[in-house]
N, C-alpha and C positions, 0 to 999 in steps of 0.2 A: 650111318656111321655113329658110333657112340659119342656122347658129349663128355669128354674127359675133363672139362672145366667144372663139372658138377661133382662135388665130393660124394654124392649119393649114388652115382652111376656104378652099377655092378661091373666087375671085371669078369668077362665071360670067356675070354680066350685062355688057353692053358699056360701061355707064356707071353711076357711083354718085354720090350726094350724100353728103358726109360733114360731120360736126360734131365738133370735138375741142377739149378743154381742155388746153392745154400748161402745164407748170410748169417753171420754171428757177430754180435756187437753192432756198431754203427757203420763200419766201413768194409770189413773183411768179407769177401765172397769167394766161392769156389764152385766150379762147374764139374759135375761128375756124371758119368754114364754107367749104366749097368743093366742087368736083366732081372726079371722077377718071375718065379714060378707061382702061378695063382693058387691061393688057398681057398677052400670053400667059404663062400659068403663074403669074399673080398670086394671092397669098393675102392674107388679112387681115393676117398678120404682115408681109408685104413692103410692103403699103400703109402700115401704121403706121410701119415703119422708114423708108420714104421720106418720110413726113410729118415725122417727127422730124428727119431730116437736113435737109429743106427749112427747117424752122423755125429750127434752129440756124444754118444758113448765112445765112438772111435776117436774123437778129438778131446775127450776129457772135459767137456764143457756142459753147463746146464742146458737141458732141453728147452727151457723157457727162453734161452738166448738165441735159439736157432730158428730161422725162418727160411722157407723155400720161396724164393722170389720169382722163379719161373720153372716150368717143367713141361715135358712132352712125353707122351706114351705112344707106343706103336705095337700092334699085335705082331707076334713072331710066328 
């Protein structure tokens, strides 16, 4: 089984289900679920960076203020 806690782990399945808890600021958190169609060369780290950017952009907040506090990935 792949080590999804390692940001360098390649994503080898064609599709993943993800679940992440985002934090911005000091107190606000939000749990979101979604799916991801794997891009060539994708890693756990690139997926998490993309999710962070997406969340920040969707909420009109600076990327620097967003943290993923927990996440899980599952091959679909």
